[in-house]
Steps between C-alpha positions, in 0.01 A plus 500: 500500500544847637873425555527388127325814385731717721799324355390553136426873590852555639648339189293716274585812709864416454470451132296831459807709622642693203858425602432124506321517153794681361755248629295201364459685161872578479605147579265366245646739249848383594420136471316527161772730364775253587293215354451687173878570498567141552287413203700746293823342623353156383440636155856637464678214641297227671801308633620762739182685563463374852850595601463830327192606703659384827813708407270809454340444836806427684717788365794550732427177681661325193843580645641219702664710786323725739747784455429497113128472557496789748715722259257444221209549724639839562503565123134407474409743793708769341285494190174436704544835678458717182227267385313555810527873468355488144229280622420739784494779241239322290299387811493840670369659168245233444347604831417828343346328191820557289690229311852636525667313210722798489688348796750367250594835380505651850746208587707609201537872596564403859791282384616787270484762777680285774779390260548853357537640859725216600728474196503855356448714803668270760216535765455259790245235501226674698504789256487266207207322652314814555568611137341174386203557711453853361562393142254207520239714680524792250468255207195364666356850544494537116270211477285625779460852374396364160251264669361754737463806272476363143350160585785322311502131574796425721575182316548683168714779648690262717608284214597791287711644799669170546683521170558874536668435836706210365659691231543812696688295769720336236604837366561639855711210606709486188746729664580249787527172301803291459725585206490135351150406580145640517474459872540779765824497702515295812339692795738330743807609329387852399310608820499253784292753722207450260477127569212418751641387838442146614524550871628158533222324309741350256638267760172324516526402146867375473646841460287597206601864443188582315283433788410848645248697707287510190340162592373597848413856385266358223326285760473798742341711221259226422388497864474874513275507183280235668463734807438809279226326286328336798525745795524856367265757353720541195486119437109512519490786251729323266273184508189716485628671191564171346162355574295803392679804381186719460364405841840576663480844317157587622568376851787766510797318410745646248504224255739658258761574769456133612565363148815706447629439854436124457700481186778708654524256787473205243768643290721574797472128615600370155787751488631393829475133390748586221730663740469188730646290226758722316645654817607150615729457193322184418417619152635766267274698252545440134464822303416316189202302619194535290243335715357616839628289794252241596510582870203738468293253309579219732370712776148451346528120567625561847233746601206303374638165638533678837128567492546869455625521866839647598573214743402223248705682238813442701462130468376508146800717388741252656327205329504669154865574539569151628365325193656768273839432649426128492452516129862614461614150622329310219699311237518765232543232234171343579285788643493881467551676826191705411275216604488656854370821338233290320393363827479854649291597200259211564475603868414852401231371261357280772498774758234654289275223630567585870176719515297231331637246756402732795162549349445131458621414848287776670192374302551144624542630847181709491303207350611260765407759758158552365436128476617452852269771620223361306547153642502649859166655440 
């Protein structure tokens, strides 16, 4: 009997770990999200719904040859890197109790700064990357100052600044657009020194020229953030400010400085994310676009699906981009490609139940433990 109790205790101890609970909750969100997406496909066109959901999940595996699959796997990773940076931006700010929905606008100004430096000023990639970092960080500081000194909700100021940033960048990049189209000129043809180096990584993905150091850099940054938040005094102060701002203030922490600094770092991360995409030449900016790029908003799904953990966010960002790219392979005559965005939205909604799931699981573990101890007595 004692061996059975010990085995049960070990199982409960394993399930009580926050990381394990986050993984289980995230997997449940993914499964339920895909199931609801499948139901939506059935309503749109029941005949091909099964093939459609499989196509979304398979993404680049739909290609018959290994070379083609690797090439388009590279494309997915190229877009996953900026998504990861936006997710890290939101995740880092959330540790300080801030919902950085302004990451979308910080991403926009990062794109504007990097492209202006690359196409107008002819600067090399590392300077363009630094310009994106500073532009995104400063844009985040605007939100931080309003929050710290005027108590303006960061969601309200962030959303307003998203649109200000979009139209400002549109006007700024109008001087480097193509004559016959609204898109900025090709970065490869205009200033090849501004293209991020690949260091041979493209050979791993069937010579996909868009695969650059942005992908490993994004992963390294996520690991560094994990270290900062878990093992440094600064990380402790950030989390303490988020848990109880007044308590942090009275314990000697500079909560206003922490709020502003956190949003600077969050903005810098989003700004770098934009540079990670546009300095590859994979996309060109349209100076006539009237909607904020979805990368910043998709970062919300990735960070919550990742359990608000930098390492979990790496895998969650890839998954969100994987199904988003998979949606582009659907038969457009039968299904809208936005179905993958619908699934992502469902997952975001379900992530709101993660805390409830953890509370429910911990309650069951405590009840079983109390019953076991009572039985022993």
